[in-house]
BANU-614357 format. One record per residue (C-alpha): residue number from 1; residue in one letter; x, y, z. Coordinates in pm, 1 decimal. Layout:
BEGIN
[pt NUM,'a',[X,Y,Z]]
...
***
This chain:
BEGIN
[pt 1,'m',[243.1,-1337.2,-3324.6]]
[pt 2,'e',[-124.6,-1417.7,-3188.7]]
[pt 3,'h',[-419.1,-1275.1,-3280.6]]
[pt 4,'v',[-720.0,-1247.7,-3063.9]]
[pt 5,'q',[-1049.9,-1022.2,-3029.3]]
[pt 6,'r',[-1172.4,-951.2,-2655.2]]
[pt 7,'d',[-1462.3,-731.5,-2499.0]]
[pt 8,'v',[-1194.7,-576.7,-2276.8]]
[pt 9,'a',[-769.4,-584.9,-2235.1]]
[pt 10,'i',[-728.3,-548.9,-1929.9]]
[pt 11,'i',[-364.6,-495.2,-1846.1]]
[pt 12,'g',[-227.0,-579.2,-1465.0]]
[pt 13,'a',[-274.0,-919.0,-1251.1]]
[pt 14,'g',[-350.0,-765.4,-941.8]]
[pt 15,'v',[-682.1,-717.4,-747.6]]
[pt 16,'t',[-709.2,-474.2,-910.2]]
[pt 17,'g',[-783.6,-565.0,-1248.9]]
[pt 18,'l',[-845.1,-959.2,-1188.5]]
[pt 19,'i',[-1175.2,-831.0,-950.7]]
[pt 20,'a',[-1277.8,-620.0,-1279.7]]
[pt 21,'a',[-1263.3,-894.5,-1481.0]]
[pt 22,'n',[-1445.9,-1186.9,-1265.3]]
[pt 23,'t',[-1695.2,-879.3,-1259.7]]
[pt 24,'l',[-1683.8,-792.8,-1643.5]]
[pt 25,'r',[-1746.7,-1178.6,-1746.3]]
[pt 26,'a',[-2008.0,-1257.2,-1491.0]]
[pt 27,'a',[-2179.0,-990.5,-1710.8]]
[pt 28,'g',[-2141.7,-1126.9,-1989.7]]
[pt 29,'l',[-1818.3,-967.7,-2095.3]]
[pt 30,'t',[-1486.7,-1091.6,-2260.3]]
[pt 31,'v',[-1183.1,-1057.6,-2090.6]]
[pt 32,'v',[-800.9,-1134.5,-2132.2]]
[pt 33,'v',[-591.9,-992.3,-1870.3]]
[pt 34,'l',[-247.5,-937.0,-1968.5]]
[pt 35,'e',[41.6,-938.6,-1703.0]]
[pt 36,'a',[394.4,-826.9,-1742.1]]
[pt 37,'r',[520.8,-1081.7,-1451.7]]
[pt 38,'e',[514.8,-1488.0,-1457.7]]
[pt 39,'r',[254.4,-1441.1,-1134.1]]
[pt 40,'v',[-72.9,-1294.5,-1039.8]]
[pt 41,'g',[-53.1,-1084.4,-802.1]]
[pt 42,'g',[118.5,-748.0,-801.3]]
[pt 43,'r',[202.7,-583.7,-467.3]]
[pt 44,'l',[29.1,-909.9,-274.5]]
[pt 45,'w',[306.3,-1167.9,-282.7]]
[pt 46,'t',[303.1,-1508.6,-2.2]]
[pt 47,'d',[611.4,-1700.5,-0.8]]
[pt 48,'h',[863.8,-1915.3,130.6]]
[pt 49,'i',[1236.5,-1820.3,192.9]]
[pt 50,'d',[1416.7,-2063.9,329.2]]
[pt 51,'g',[1181.8,-2300.8,441.4]]
[pt 52,'q',[1005.9,-2019.4,632.1]]
[pt 53,'l',[676.6,-1879.7,437.8]]
[pt 54,'f',[635.5,-1528.2,483.9]]
[pt 55,'e',[390.0,-1249.7,355.3]]
[pt 56,'l',[589.1,-1023.6,158.7]]
[pt 57,'g',[367.2,-801.6,-7.1]]
[pt 58,'g',[-10.3,-597.0,179.7]]
[pt 59,'q',[-38.7,-859.1,433.7]]
[pt 60,'w',[-289.7,-683.2,686.0]]
[pt 61,'v',[-742.7,-610.6,721.0]]
[pt 62,'s',[-887.4,-391.1,854.8]]
[pt 63,'p',[-1267.4,-334.5,1024.6]]
[pt 64,'d',[-1320.8,-57.6,731.1]]
[pt 65,'q',[-1219.0,-257.8,452.4]]
[pt 66,'t',[-1562.5,-406.4,403.9]]
[pt 67,'a',[-1496.3,-470.4,34.2]]
[pt 68,'l',[-1192.4,-736.8,175.1]]
[pt 69,'i',[-1382.1,-879.4,347.1]]
[pt 70,'e',[-1656.0,-917.3,180.6]]
[pt 71,'t',[-1401.5,-1059.6,-131.6]]
[pt 72,'l',[-1257.5,-1306.5,137.7]]
[pt 73,'d',[-1575.3,-1442.8,225.4]]
[pt 74,'e',[-1699.3,-1515.1,-125.3]]
[pt 75,'l',[-1305.6,-1633.6,-135.2]]
[pt 76,'g',[-1360.9,-1905.9,113.8]]
[pt 77,'l',[-1046.2,-1763.1,315.0]]
[pt 78,'d',[-1033.0,-1753.6,746.2]]
[pt 79,'t',[-885.2,-1456.8,817.1]]
[pt 80,'y',[-671.6,-1478.8,1188.0]]
[pt 81,'s',[-650.8,-1164.6,1451.3]]
[pt 82,'r',[-283.4,-1071.0,1511.4]]
[pt 83,'y',[-77.1,-1103.1,1817.1]]
[pt 84,'r',[-105.0,-857.6,2082.8]]
[pt 85,'e',[-99.1,-982.8,2478.1]]
[pt 86,'g',[116.2,-800.9,2611.2]]
[pt 87,'q',[301.8,-417.8,2602.8]]
[pt 88,'s',[407.1,-201.7,2352.3]]
[pt 89,'v',[748.0,-72.3,2386.2]]
[pt 90,'y',[790.5,280.5,2271.3]]
[pt 91,'i',[1179.3,470.9,2216.1]]
[pt 92,'g',[1191.8,825.3,2274.2]]
[pt 93,'p',[1437.3,1150.2,2144.9]]
[pt 94,'g',[1665.5,972.6,2487.4]]
[pt 95,'g',[1731.2,629.9,2333.6]]
[pt 96,'a',[1575.2,445.8,2609.6]]
[pt 97,'p',[1274.9,151.8,2531.2]]
[pt 98,'v',[978.5,206.8,2715.0]]
[pt 99,'r',[700.6,-54.2,2752.0]]
[pt 100,'f',[353.0,63.4,2796.7]]
[pt 101,'t',[3.1,-2.2,2736.7]]
[pt 102,'g',[-326.8,163.2,2499.2]]
[pt 103,'d',[-264.1,371.1,2205.7]]
[pt 104,'i',[-50.4,672.6,2354.5]]
[pt 105,'f',[283.5,599.8,2456.5]]
[pt 106,'p',[391.9,753.9,2828.2]]
[pt 107,'a',[521.7,1105.5,2782.3]]
[pt 108,'g',[596.5,1405.7,2921.3]]
[pt 109,'e',[233.1,1614.5,3086.3]]
[pt 110,'h',[322.9,1943.9,2739.3]]
[pt 111,'t',[340.1,1617.3,2482.2]]
[pt 112,'q',[74.8,1392.1,2568.5]]
[pt 113,'a',[-140.5,1683.8,2574.3]]
[pt 114,'e',[-1.4,1825.0,2174.0]]
[pt 115,'l',[-25.3,1468.9,2050.9]]
[pt 116,'e',[-420.3,1456.6,2193.2]]
[pt 117,'r',[-433.6,1793.1,2041.4]]
[pt 118,'l',[-338.6,1752.4,1702.0]]
[pt 119,'i',[-494.1,1387.4,1684.8]]
[pt 120,'a',[-822.8,1600.3,1769.1]]
[pt 121,'l',[-774.2,1868.5,1506.0]]
[pt 122,'l',[-669.3,1590.9,1202.1]]
[pt 123,'d',[-968.0,1435.9,1263.6]]
[pt 124,'e',[-1167.5,1707.8,1227.1]]
[pt 125,'l',[-1018.1,1787.9,916.1]]
[pt 126,'v',[-1015.1,1473.5,794.1]]
[pt 127,'a',[-1386.1,1444.3,875.7]]
[pt 128,'a',[-1438.5,1772.8,603.1]]
[pt 129,'t',[-1263.9,1575.2,386.7]]
[pt 130,'d',[-1395.1,1299.9,130.3]]
[pt 131,'a',[-1183.5,1072.2,31.3]]
[pt 132,'a',[-1347.0,1082.4,-318.6]]
[pt 133,'a',[-1239.1,1408.3,-452.1]]
[pt 134,'p',[-1021.8,1507.3,-129.9]]
[pt 135,'w',[-920.6,1848.1,-394.1]]
[pt 136,'a',[-1334.5,1952.3,-329.1]]
[pt 137,'q',[-1225.0,2039.8,10.3]]
[pt 138,'e',[-1340.0,2374.2,145.1]]
[pt 139,'r',[-963.1,2491.6,213.1]]
[pt 140,'a',[-826.9,2240.0,-116.7]]
[pt 141,'a',[-591.6,2444.3,-246.4]]
[pt 142,'e',[-448.9,2628.6,33.8]]
[pt 143,'f',[-406.5,2255.7,201.0]]
[pt 144,'d',[-215.0,2117.8,-97.6]]
[pt 145,'r',[23.4,2388.5,-140.7]]
[pt 146,'v',[198.7,2312.7,242.6]]
[pt 147,'s',[407.6,2036.8,364.9]]
[pt 148,'f',[226.5,1794.0,627.6]]
[pt 149,'r',[588.5,1877.5,823.8]]
[pt 150,'s',[579.1,2270.2,738.4]]
[pt 151,'w',[162.5,2236.9,876.9]]
[pt 152,'l',[303.6,2062.1,1199.7]]
[pt 153,'e',[565.1,2292.2,1280.2]]
[pt 154,'q',[273.1,2594.6,1308.7]]
[pt 155,'q',[76.0,2358.8,1501.2]]
[pt 156,'s',[307.6,2285.3,1797.5]]
[pt 157,'d',[593.7,2374.7,1957.8]]
[pt 158,'d',[616.5,1995.1,2066.8]]
[pt 159,'a',[924.8,1755.3,1807.9]]
[pt 160,'e',[815.0,1463.1,1977.0]]
[pt 161,'a',[440.5,1522.9,1959.1]]
[pt 162,'r',[535.3,1669.5,1580.3]]
[pt 163,'e',[759.8,1315.8,1473.0]]
[pt 164,'n',[585.9,1111.3,1649.5]]
[pt 165,'i',[229.3,1222.6,1453.4]]
[pt 166,'s',[461.0,1283.7,1129.2]]
[pt 167,'l',[520.3,870.7,1138.4]]
[pt 168,'f',[160.4,815.2,1175.0]]
[pt 169,'i',[168.3,944.0,769.5]]
[pt 170,'a',[466.6,962.6,629.5]]
[pt 171,'d',[703.5,670.2,738.5]]
[pt 172,'a',[388.1,380.6,811.6]]
[pt 173,'m',[236.0,478.0,495.6]]
[pt 174,'l',[344.0,681.1,284.8]]
[pt 175,'t',[682.0,594.1,341.4]]
[pt 176,'k',[808.8,954.0,218.1]]
[pt 177,'p',[968.6,1217.6,404.8]]
[pt 178,'s',[658.5,1464.7,537.8]]
[pt 179,'h',[834.3,1755.7,389.0]]
[pt 180,'t',[801.1,1635.3,48.1]]
[pt 181,'f',[373.9,1603.5,18.8]]
[pt 182,'s',[108.7,1848.1,146.0]]
[pt 183,'l',[-141.3,1844.5,434.2]]
[pt 184,'l',[-411.2,1753.1,195.5]]
[pt 185,'q',[-239.2,1428.3,51.4]]
[pt 186,'a',[-209.0,1292.8,480.5]]
[pt 187,'l',[-532.8,1377.0,436.3]]
[pt 188,'l',[-655.1,1222.5,236.7]]
[pt 189,'m',[-478.4,894.0,381.8]]
[pt 190,'a',[-632.9,940.8,675.8]]
[pt 191,'a',[-996.8,994.7,489.6]]
[pt 192,'s',[-1001.6,632.7,318.5]]
[pt 193,'a',[-947.5,486.8,629.2]]
[pt 194,'g',[-1218.8,658.8,847.1]]
[pt 195,'s',[-1002.4,907.0,1123.5]]
[pt 196,'f',[-652.4,982.0,1203.5]]
[pt 197,'s',[-720.1,802.1,1474.2]]
[pt 198,'n',[-794.7,444.3,1301.1]]
[pt 199,'l',[-415.6,508.9,1209.8]]
[pt 200,'v',[-295.8,613.5,1546.6]]
[pt 201,'d',[-447.8,254.3,1616.6]]
[pt 202,'a',[-224.3,-65.9,1548.5]]
[pt 203,'d',[-457.3,-275.2,1678.1]]
[pt 204,'f',[-742.6,-150.0,1414.5]]
[pt 205,'i',[-538.6,-70.3,1121.2]]
[pt 206,'l',[-336.4,-400.6,1111.9]]
[pt 207,'d',[-660.9,-588.4,1285.1]]
[pt 208,'k',[-636.2,-904.3,1124.4]]
[pt 209,'r',[-425.5,-1168.8,843.0]]
[pt 210,'v',[-527.5,-1426.3,645.4]]
[pt 211,'a',[-398.2,-1830.1,663.4]]
[pt 212,'g',[-216.7,-1930.0,405.8]]
[pt 213,'g',[-82.6,-1577.2,333.8]]
[pt 214,'l',[-326.9,-1254.8,141.1]]
[pt 215,'q',[-206.6,-1324.2,-183.1]]
[pt 216,'q',[-487.0,-1617.4,-189.5]]
[pt 217,'v',[-702.5,-1374.5,-314.2]]
[pt 218,'p',[-585.6,-1261.5,-635.0]]
[pt 219,'l',[-499.0,-1680.7,-654.6]]
[pt 220,'r',[-825.2,-1790.7,-633.2]]
[pt 221,'l',[-926.6,-1477.8,-897.8]]
[pt 222,'a',[-703.1,-1598.7,-1103.9]]
[pt 223,'a',[-840.7,-1950.8,-1109.2]]
[pt 224,'r',[-1179.1,-1824.3,-1140.6]]
[pt 225,'l',[-1077.7,-1778.6,-1557.8]]
[pt 226,'d',[-953.3,-1967.4,-1825.2]]
[pt 227,'d',[-621.5,-1986.2,-1941.7]]
[pt 228,'a',[-704.1,-1840.3,-2212.3]]
[pt 229,'d',[-781.1,-1485.1,-2052.8]]
[pt 230,'l',[-466.8,-1499.2,-1801.9]]
[pt 231,'r',[-156.5,-1475.5,-1982.8]]
[pt 232,'l',[175.8,-1419.0,-1735.9]]
[pt 233,'g',[500.4,-1294.4,-1857.6]]
[pt 234,'h',[321.8,-1062.2,-2136.9]]
[pt 235,'p',[458.6,-660.6,-2085.6]]
[pt 236,'v',[203.7,-460.5,-2233.1]]
[pt 237,'r',[436.3,-266.1,-2515.3]]
[pt 238,'t',[151.8,-70.3,-2742.6]]
[pt 239,'i',[-158.4,81.8,-2684.8]]
[pt 240,'a',[-272.9,200.8,-2997.0]]
[pt 241,'w',[-661.6,367.6,-2952.9]]
[pt 242,'s',[-966.4,538.4,-3098.8]]
[pt 243,'d',[-1284.8,632.5,-2927.4]]
[pt 244,'t',[-1403.3,328.1,-3066.2]]
[pt 245,'g',[-1146.0,75.3,-2897.5]]
[pt 246,'a',[-797.9,-42.0,-2928.2]]
[pt 247,'t',[-525.4,-272.9,-3036.6]]
[pt 248,'v',[-280.2,-426.2,-2727.2]]
[pt 249,'s',[75.0,-512.5,-2781.1]]
[pt 250,'t',[242.5,-727.6,-2657.6]]
[pt 251,'a',[587.4,-916.5,-2772.7]]
[pt 252,'e',[379.5,-1224.1,-2892.4]]
[pt 253,'l',[-30.0,-1105.4,-2881.1]]
[pt 254,'e',[-237.2,-917.7,-3054.8]]
[pt 255,'v',[-514.0,-809.4,-2842.4]]
[pt 256,'e',[-810.2,-647.7,-3021.4]]
[pt 257,'a',[-1069.5,-478.4,-2768.1]]
[pt 258,'r',[-1316.6,-203.0,-2729.6]]
[pt 259,'h',[-1219.4,-97.9,-2391.1]]
[pt 260,'v',[-873.3,-126.5,-2215.2]]
[pt 261,'i',[-850.8,-115.7,-1859.7]]
[pt 262,'v',[-473.9,-7.5,-1700.7]]
[pt 263,'a',[-454.3,-136.3,-1417.0]]
[pt 264,'v',[-51.0,-102.7,-1246.8]]
[pt 265,'p',[54.4,181.1,-1029.2]]
[pt 266,'p',[90.9,505.4,-1207.0]]
[pt 267,'n',[396.3,478.4,-1221.7]]
[pt 268,'l',[425.5,207.8,-1461.8]]
[pt 269,'q',[191.8,376.7,-1717.4]]
[pt 270,'s',[390.2,530.0,-1901.6]]
[pt 271,'r',[657.5,209.3,-1971.5]]
[pt 272,'i',[363.8,189.7,-2214.5]]
[pt 273,'d',[376.3,300.4,-2576.9]]
[pt 274,'f',[12.6,471.0,-2620.8]]
[pt 275,'a',[-64.4,542.4,-2972.5]]
[pt 276,'p',[-196.3,857.4,-3011.0]]
[pt 277,'p',[16.4,960.2,-2712.2]]
[pt 278,'l',[-158.7,1049.8,-2462.0]]
[pt 279,'p',[-351.7,1433.1,-2340.1]]
[pt 280,'r',[-52.4,1626.2,-2249.3]]
[pt 281,'l',[-182.9,1720.4,-1907.1]]
[pt 282,'r',[-222.1,1327.7,-1826.2]]
[pt 283,'q',[185.3,1285.6,-1932.6]]
[pt 284,'q',[225.9,1565.7,-1708.0]]
[pt 285,'l',[49.0,1397.1,-1415.5]]
[pt 286,'w',[277.1,1086.6,-1435.5]]
[pt 287,'q',[534.7,1347.5,-1374.5]]
[pt 288,'h',[358.5,1454.7,-1040.5]]
[pt 289,'q',[282.3,1118.3,-887.5]]
[pt 290,'s',[583.6,879.8,-742.7]]
[pt 291,'l',[598.9,508.4,-498.3]]
[pt 292,'g',[768.2,573.6,-129.3]]
[pt 293,'l',[1019.2,389.0,-73.5]]
[pt 294,'v',[1007.7,96.8,263.3]]
[pt 295,'i',[1193.6,-209.8,327.4]]
[pt 296,'k',[961.5,-446.2,497.1]]
[pt 297,'v',[1216.1,-669.9,688.6]]
[pt 298,'h',[1115.0,-1005.0,822.1]]
[pt 299,'a',[1317.7,-1182.2,1086.2]]
[pt 300,'t',[1183.7,-1563.1,1206.7]]
[pt 301,'y',[1319.8,-1669.5,1574.6]]
[pt 302,'e',[1274.2,-2036.2,1696.5]]
[pt 303,'t',[1075.3,-1920.0,2000.1]]
[pt 304,'p',[899.1,-1588.2,1954.2]]
[pt 305,'f',[1056.7,-1496.7,2301.9]]
[pt 306,'w',[957.7,-1144.2,2298.8]]
[pt 307,'r',[606.4,-1330.5,2424.8]]
[pt 308,'a',[804.7,-1463.4,2731.5]]
[pt 309,'d',[912.4,-1113.5,2785.0]]
[pt 310,'g',[555.2,-1029.1,2831.1]]
[pt 311,'l',[560.1,-791.5,2484.2]]
[pt 312,'s',[291.9,-778.2,2188.9]]
[pt 313,'g',[491.6,-785.1,1985.6]]
[pt 314,'t',[383.6,-406.8,1878.7]]
[pt 315,'a',[713.8,-110.0,1864.8]]
[pt 316,'f',[760.0,197.8,1740.7]]
[pt 317,'s',[990.0,509.1,1722.5]]
[pt 318,'p',[1064.5,787.1,1497.1]]
[pt 319,'y',[1426.5,803.9,1605.0]]
[pt 320,'q',[1486.2,443.7,1569.8]]
[pt 321,'l',[1617.8,316.2,1210.2]]
[pt 322,'v',[1301.8,69.1,1200.4]]
[pt 323,'h',[1025.2,298.4,1316.6]]
[pt 324,'e',[783.6,67.5,1392.0]]
[pt 325,'a',[765.3,-322.4,1460.7]]
[pt 326,'y',[525.9,-595.0,1494.2]]
[pt 327,'d',[440.9,-965.3,1572.6]]
[pt 328,'n',[352.8,-1144.9,1274.6]]
[pt 329,'t',[413.3,-1556.9,1410.9]]
[pt 330,'n',[201.9,-1716.1,1159.4]]
[pt 331,'f',[-119.1,-1876.0,1206.2]]
[pt 332,'g',[-16.8,-2229.7,1379.1]]
[pt 333,'e',[371.9,-2158.8,1416.7]]
[pt 334,'t',[544.7,-2245.5,1679.2]]
[pt 335,'r',[833.4,-2019.4,1564.6]]
[pt 336,'g',[780.8,-1678.4,1589.6]]
[pt 337,'t',[813.4,-1380.9,1333.7]]
[pt 338,'l',[869.7,-972.9,1349.0]]
[pt 339,'v',[855.1,-808.6,1057.2]]
[pt 340,'g',[1033.0,-464.2,1081.8]]
[pt 341,'f',[911.6,-160.6,869.4]]
[pt 342,'v',[1234.7,115.2,759.9]]
[pt 343,'s',[1117.2,421.1,510.2]]
[pt 344,'d',[1234.5,698.9,312.7]]
[pt 345,'e',[1546.4,833.1,378.0]]
[pt 346,'k',[1614.9,578.3,663.5]]
[pt 347,'a',[1607.2,331.4,370.8]]
[pt 348,'d',[1794.1,532.0,51.2]]
[pt 349,'r',[2049.4,519.8,379.4]]
[pt 350,'m',[2032.6,138.4,453.5]]
[pt 351,'l',[1999.1,81.9,62.7]]
[pt 352,'a',[2336.7,207.6,37.9]]
[pt 353,'l',[2530.4,-36.8,217.3]]
[pt 354,'a',[2659.8,-361.5,139.2]]
[pt 355,'p',[2373.7,-630.4,275.9]]
[pt 356,'a',[2507.9,-791.2,540.3]]
[pt 357,'e',[2606.1,-444.8,714.7]]
[pt 358,'r',[2248.6,-343.3,637.4]]
[pt 359,'q',[2115.3,-644.0,785.9]]
[pt 360,'r',[2299.8,-583.2,1077.8]]
[pt 361,'a',[2234.7,-232.1,1106.9]]
[pt 362,'i',[1832.9,-331.4,1089.1]]
[pt 363,'l',[1839.9,-606.5,1367.7]]
[pt 364,'e',[2045.3,-431.3,1580.2]]
[pt 365,'s',[1749.0,-141.0,1561.4]]
[pt 366,'l',[1566.3,-449.3,1595.9]]
[pt 367,'a',[1742.9,-544.5,1940.2]]
[pt 368,'a',[1676.7,-175.6,2092.4]]
[pt 369,'y',[1323.0,-262.4,2153.1]]
[pt 370,'y',[1304.1,-650.9,2182.3]]
[pt 371,'g',[1664.2,-736.8,2349.8]]
[pt 372,'p',[1994.8,-852.5,2229.2]]
[pt 373,'a',[1782.6,-1223.8,2131.6]]
[pt 374,'a',[1656.0,-998.3,1846.5]]
[pt 375,'l',[2010.6,-1000.7,1687.5]]
[pt 376,'e',[2009.5,-1390.6,1582.7]]
[pt 377,'p',[1709.4,-1454.3,1354.3]]
[pt 378,'v',[1734.2,-1831.3,1206.2]]
[pt 379,'v',[1591.6,-1697.8,881.3]]
[pt 380,'y',[1652.9,-1308.5,758.6]]
[pt 381,'y',[1491.6,-1162.5,452.3]]
[pt 382,'e',[1416.2,-762.8,322.9]]
[pt 383,'s',[1160.5,-742.6,139.4]]
[pt 384,'d',[1239.5,-497.6,-175.7]]
[pt 385,'w',[999.7,-316.0,-429.6]]
[pt 386,'a',[1161.8,-87.2,-532.8]]
[pt 387,'a',[1364.0,-328.4,-677.2]]
[pt 388,'e',[1073.5,-483.7,-851.8]]
[pt 389,'e',[1071.0,-404.8,-1188.3]]
[pt 390,'w',[649.3,-425.9,-1266.3]]
[pt 391,'t',[629.9,-232.0,-878.6]]
[pt 392,'q',[962.6,34.4,-845.1]]
[pt 393,'g',[875.1,171.5,-474.1]]
[pt 394,'a',[578.3,78.5,-202.5]]
[pt 395,'y',[383.6,120.8,-110.8]]
[pt 396,'a',[165.0,313.8,-363.3]]
[pt 397,'a',[163.7,700.2,-523.6]]
[pt 398,'s',[124.1,1039.8,-399.7]]
[pt 399,'f',[132.0,1287.9,-486.0]]
[pt 400,'d',[409.5,1607.8,-489.8]]
[pt 401,'l',[316.5,1929.4,-317.9]]
[pt 402,'g',[-41.4,2049.4,-552.1]]
[pt 403,'g',[-57.3,1781.6,-736.3]]
[pt 404,'l',[-375.7,1649.5,-557.2]]
[pt 405,'t',[-558.0,2002.8,-652.4]]
[pt 406,'r',[-411.5,1989.1,-1003.2]]
[pt 407,'y',[-439.8,1621.0,-1114.7]]
[pt 408,'g',[-619.0,1445.7,-895.3]]
[pt 409,'a',[-932.8,1440.9,-1060.8]]
[pt 410,'l',[-793.3,1413.2,-1349.2]]
[pt 411,'q',[-658.0,1039.8,-1255.7]]
[pt 412,'l',[-1017.4,875.8,-1287.7]]
[pt 413,'e',[-1095.5,1008.6,-1563.3]]
[pt 414,'p',[-1109.5,795.8,-1906.1]]
[pt 415,'v',[-941.9,835.0,-2212.6]]
[pt 416,'g',[-1157.4,767.1,-2501.3]]
[pt 417,'p',[-1117.8,341.7,-2447.0]]
[pt 418,'i',[-853.1,347.7,-2170.9]]
[pt 419,'r',[-969.5,355.9,-1839.0]]
[pt 420,'f',[-720.9,372.1,-1578.0]]
[pt 421,'g',[-667.6,212.6,-1221.2]]
[pt 422,'s',[-522.1,91.2,-908.9]]
[pt 423,'s',[-517.7,122.3,-542.4]]
[pt 424,'d',[-324.8,405.8,-557.7]]
[pt 425,'v',[-626.5,579.0,-730.1]]
[pt 426,'a',[-900.8,452.3,-436.3]]
[pt 427,'a',[-1133.7,653.3,-187.3]]
[pt 428,'l',[-1173.4,447.4,38.8]]
[pt 429,'g',[-894.7,193.1,118.8]]
[pt 430,'y',[-664.6,426.5,-48.3]]
[pt 431,'q',[-305.4,200.1,-129.5]]
[pt 432,'h',[-524.8,-114.4,86.2]]
[pt 433,'v',[-599.3,-450.5,-179.9]]
[pt 434,'d',[-972.6,-321.0,-26.7]]
[pt 435,'g',[-924.2,11.7,-271.8]]
[pt 436,'a',[-833.3,-223.6,-494.4]]
[pt 437,'i',[-1107.7,-431.1,-501.4]]
[pt 438,'r',[-1301.5,-78.5,-497.8]]
[pt 439,'v',[-1168.5,22.3,-814.1]]
[pt 440,'g',[-1175.5,-248.3,-1011.4]]
[pt 441,'r',[-1502.9,-282.8,-898.7]]
[pt 442,'r',[-1615.1,95.3,-1020.0]]
[pt 443,'l',[-1409.0,28.8,-1365.7]]
[pt 444,'a',[-1617.1,-247.8,-1467.2]]
[pt 445,'a',[-1931.0,-108.2,-1336.9]]
[pt 446,'e',[-1835.5,174.4,-1590.4]]
[pt 447,'i',[-1760.9,-38.3,-1894.5]]
[pt 448,'i',[-2064.6,-261.7,-1821.0]]
[pt 449,'a',[-2296.2,74.3,-1745.7]]
[pt 450,'e',[-2167.2,247.6,-2091.7]]
[pt 451,'r',[-2272.6,-84.9,-2270.5]]
[pt 452,'e',[-2604.9,-131.4,-2153.1]]
***
């Protein structure tokens, strides 16, 4: 058993942990980062599959993500715009694909009016919601007790409008059915992006990508650490703590530290044995947060055939297995790549199938948008983060009904020398890399301020 001493022990070599480590080192504190995986990056992972580069985890950069943009500039990483020339595709309840341009798909007059009214109403509610403290919203208790689906049903008699508004939060972001989370949780999701309108605008929320992949952010942050300060393949087993410090233990290493940052998703925190146990409400908190479920589908073709057909690659439908899909062709490649998403209960059904059956069903859904050429990719891969031992879901944790007002503020509080944080508890940039950076900076700043 190796024994080391550091000012701060950080658990998790995702963006939050690595940002905190770099910030603390710059302030003169000693750190060690302990990572269960044999790689850095957490939910960021850029890898080659059958010779094709895919971004298996997070990948997009939007204009409001200023913390991420600053970090990309600091690390010398270049971005490029997502391909968006041509028409988008929408499939309505009738099953026929419809081409259109702009943010709002073509629909009947009543549906169109309801979509615009609901978006305006949600923008109004979001404007009154502080992403840093949604539980302080004037009607927080009321909004946290009603599911997003129930609220939509109360607001509109138009089923197509409701399904599409639901898609932008449930399928596309929280990756949970809309009856399982509250209106307040939905408002937090939208507030973290600046407005509900921003979530509706794919050209805003999915604006740019990083040349070579977004995992370069944690890779370059990790490269700034000494080998002794970054330990991969070291899942933390126990944290023995008191008011004056803690001993953090893996199978091969013990770290004595004055401060500890647990920078992993909330669903993994309970896998650590805390001695003494954490306060009862902290343990209760874990039981009311969970990650969503989504399959990220990558399909690469010899050419981006949809472009020749006048399509941008942007496609969506709450009635399709693949609820949204985009042109995800890498910078400088002549091949074309589509990325699509299958979430929540649809993902349940797909994961119950044999891999070949699942692939066929997913490709048939892509073909409904793009035509039969979508059935024949040269490389096909599914990112299944629920199967990752050290993640177990995607994209981020959210609360069940009533959980945000009951436990939201508590999740930000330290316990003795231990602080907890990840993109799952971010305000701005919630469940995005931008939020992970902000949380890492905040946790480091709190420790630096405490020592001054």
